[in-house]
N, C-alpha and C positions, 0 to 999 in steps of 0.2 A: 621273513622275520625269524630271529633266533632266540632261543631261551637257554638259560643255564640251569642244569639240574644239580642240586647240592649233593655231594658225595656222602654227607653225614645223615641228612634227614630226607633225601629224595624229593625235597620241595622244589618247585619250579620258580625261577626268578627271571627277571628281565635281562635282556642282552647287556645292558649297561651296568647291572648291579655288581658291586664289588664284594659285599657281604650278604650272606643269606638273610632274608627278611624274617625267617622263622627262628633259626637257631643262632644266627650271628656268625657262623664260620665263614672264613674267607673263601671266595668262589674262584680263586686263581686256577685251581686244578679241576673245576667243575666240568661236567659233560655238557657240550653244546649241541643242541638239537635244532633242526629246521622245522618251523611250524608252517603248515599249509601245503607240504609236499606229500604226494601220494606214495605210500610205501609199496614195495614189490611183495608178491605173495610169499617169497622165501624169507622176507624180513619179518613177516607177521608170525608171532609165536602161536603154536598149536595149543590153544587153551583147553581143548577137549581131552588132551592126552593125560592131563593131571586129574581128570574127573574119575571117580570110582564107577565101575560098571553097574548098571541097574539090574537087580535080581528080579527076574520075572517068575510068576507062579508055575510050578510043574517042571521047572528046569533045574538042572544041577547048578549049584553055585559055582561060578567061575572063579578059579583061584587067581588071586591078584598078588603080585609081589608086595611085600611090606615096604611101605615108604616111610622113611624116618621123618619125623616132624622137623620142619625148618627151624633153625635157630633164630631167635628174635634178633632183630637188628639192634645194634648198640647205638645209643644216642649220645654217647659220651663225646665231649669235645676233645679234639686232638690237643695233645700237650706239646708245646714247642719248648725245647730246652732253652732256659734262660730268657725267654721272651714272654712278656705279659700281653695278653690279648685285651684290647680295649674295644668294647662294643660301641658303635656310633649311637649318639643320642637322637631319639626321634624328635623332630621339631614340634614345639608346643603351639597349640592354636591360640591366637589372641582372644582375650575376653571381650565379649560383645555386650555392650550396655544398651538396654532398651530405654531410651531417654523419655518417651511419652509416659512410661510407667513411673519413672523416677519423678518426673514433674508432677504427676498426679498425686504422688505420696507427699511431696513438699507442699502442694497446694492444700491438701487435706490437713496437714499439721498446722499450717498457718491459720486456717479457719478455726481449728480447735483452740489455738492460742488466743485468738480474738474473742471467742466465746467465753473462755475462762477469765480473761481480763475484764470483760463486761460484767460477768457474774460477781467478781471480786469487788469491782468499783461500785456496783449498784447494791451491794449488800446481800446478794443472793436473789433467786427467782422464787417468788411466792407460788405456793402450790395452788391450783385452781380449787375453789370451793365447790361443794356439791351443787349440782344443777347448772353449772356454768361450763362452757366449753373452753379448753385450754387454748391460749394464744401463743403462736410461735415467737421465739426470741427475736427474730428479725423484724417481725411486725411490731413488737413492742418497742424495739430500738428506733425504727423509722418513725413510729407515731410520736414517741417522746421527743425525738430530735425535731420533728416538724412543729410540735407544740412549743418547744423551747425557742425555736427561731421566730415563730409567730409572736410569742410572748415578749421577746426582746425587742422586736420591731414595734410592737404596740406600746411597750413601756417607754421606749425612747421617743416615740412619736407623741405620747401623752404627757411626757415630763414637762414641767413648767420651768421656764428660765427665771432664775432668781432675780435677775435685773428688772423684771417686770414689776416687782414689788417696790413700791415707793415708800421712802422714809422721809419724813419732814425734817426741818432744821432741829438740831440738837442744842439744847441750852448749854451755856457755859458751865463748866464743872469747876468746883473749887479745888485749889491745890491742897493736897494733904501730905505730900512728901512720900506717898506710896503710889502704887499703880492705880490709876483711875479707870474703873470699868462701869459700864452702863447696862442695866437689865432690860435688854431689848425684847419686844414682843412683835413678832412678824405674823401676819395673817394673809391668807389667800383664799378668796371665795368662802369667807366665813369659817375657814379652817385655820386654827392656830398652829403654826409651825413649831416643832420641838427642836431646840438646840441640841446638837450632837446626833440627831436622827435625820433631820431634814437639812440642816446647815451647820457650819462651824464658823467661829468668829476668831479673828486674830487682831491684836492691837499693835500700834507702833507709836513711840514717843508719847506715852501716856503717863509720864511721871512729872517731868519738869513743866513749869508754866510755859504755855505756847500752844501750838496746834497738834492735836493727836489725831491719828488716822485709824479707822476701823475697817476691816476687810471681811466681807461675807462671801461664803462659798457654798453652793448647793451640793448635797451628797445624797446617796440613795437613788432609788428609781424614780422618785416623783419630782425632784428638783435638780436642776443643773445650772451652770453658769455662775457668775460671781459679780459683785459690785462693791464699791467702797464709799465711805462717807467720812466726815471729819467733825471734830468739835474742839472747843478751846478750853484750856485749863488756865484758870486765872487765880490770882492772889488778892485781887481787889486793889492792888497798887498799880497806878498808871505806868510807873517807870518799869517795874518788873514785868508787867503784862504787855509792854510794848514789844512787838516782834523785832524791832531794830536792836533791842538789848538782849536777844535770846542767847548769844554766845557768851555774854558776861554772866548771865544766869547759869549756864552750863559750867563755866569756869568755877563759880562759887560752889555749885552743887557737887562737882566732881571731887573737890577737896574734902567735903564732908563725907561723901560716900566711901572714900578710900581711907582717910585718916581717922574718922570717927565711926565708920561702919554703919552709917545711917544717912537719911536725907535731912537737910536742914529744916527746921520748923519754918512756918510762914514768916514769923517775926525775924528770925535769923537771916532768912533769905533776903527779905526786903532791906534789912539793915546792911548786909554785905554788898548787895547790888548797888544801893544808893551810894555807899562810900567809895566803891570802885569807880562808878560813873562820875561822881563829883570830885574824884582824885583826892579824897580824904585819906586814902590808904593805897599803898602800892601793892602790886602782886606779890612781891617777896615778903612784905609785912603781913599780908593775909595768910600766906603759907606758914610762916612762923607762928602766927596767932592760933591757927587751927591745929597744926602738927604737934605743937608742944603745949597744948592746953591740958588742963587736969584730966579732962575726959579722955583725951588721946593717950596720955601717959598711963592712966589707970587701966588701959586695955592690956598692958604688959606684953606687948608684941616682942617676939624674938628679933634679933638683928636681921635675919633673912626676911621675916614678915614685914618689918619696918621698911627695909630697902625696897621690897616689892611694892608695898602700898605707896611709898613716896614717888616712885617712878610712875605709877599709874595715875596718881592724883596731880602731880606737878608737871611731869613731862608728857602725860597723856599717852603713854605707851608702856608695855612691859619691859623689864630689864632683860637683856640678853644673858645667856648662861655665863659667859666669861665675865661680863661686867658685874653680874650679881655676886659671883664668887669673890671677885676682887674687892668690891665695896664691903661685903660682909667681913672679909679679912681685916680691912682697915678698922672697922668698929671693934672687932675682937682683939685687935692689937692695942686698944686703948684710946682710939680717937672718939671724941664725944659726938653724939648724934647732932647737936646743934652746929658744931664746926663742920661736920660732914654735909649736913643739909645746906649750909651757907656755901660750901664749895660747889655743890651741884647747881644751886640757883645762880651763882655768879661764875659759872664755868666760862672759859674763854671761847668755847664754840658758840655761845650765845643761844643755846637751844631754848632755855626758859624765856629769855627776852623775846625771841621770835614768836613764841606762843602767845605771850602777853600782847604784843603788838598786833597780832592777827585778830584778837577779839576786842581790841580797843581798851586795853588795860595798861597803865603805866607800870613797867616791870620793877624799877628801882626808884 
């Protein structure tokens, strides 16, 4: 095995080294020595020759020639004319990540975040009072979770189905022209239920003479489920209260709702329904009678309000945006409301006539 000795710093480098590992100088002219070969005696330097003689007591000092001190070796780098020496970069070691330690830090931070979230949501942790031992947060959390789960299971199991409560027949209710409601009183095991707390009520078709429906739905933790019942709204007149004439009743009431802004009185409703069924008045005639009555005129509706109300009452639908703008323009340009209403009722598409025929009313 051979080594290269640097001419600049006398450091020993490997056989394959190109630059000195200590000073970085090129090893092109370095001295190459053989390692492991026994040297001959004449090649071994006499190290005792350089030592000063030892002065023994009682003897004359031996004169020794003065030896000049050796000049220190220069460690300056050789300068190459016009050439810049570039030292090789030592390879950097890759960073080693200790993953178990990183994972433990992440786990600890996650647990800390959960504890902070619990404290914020629960409004803080109460300090233990004197004479009591503090309970760990985890124990409190698990105990409260178990209690909540048991409570929900118990409440759902003990809740009463509202359909088990029986309601007898409801007497007929008199027509008033307004929404008809009934003050119900529900009881269960001698406990009076409170509306809005134990149950809610919704009504359907509870204005016009006919059949109204009531829906009951349990709320809260004590009552669940739902059921419905019905009752009749009557005027006392056999013709109006007859279910077969229900559509005629709605036809008359819709005209009053839209053009007068109110429901017809009992007397008005009975009179209008009788005349329509007996063919004493046509649908178009009743439209003009109500739409241009003193009560309707005194409402002072704008052209847009009048057109919208007429569409809803006569054609049973809202006016589309383009149709509304077009008809309002006709009225603003000088067309009278009577002529405009007649044109709508007698339109060639027959929309009004179709509505009258569907409810059993003569259109013209």
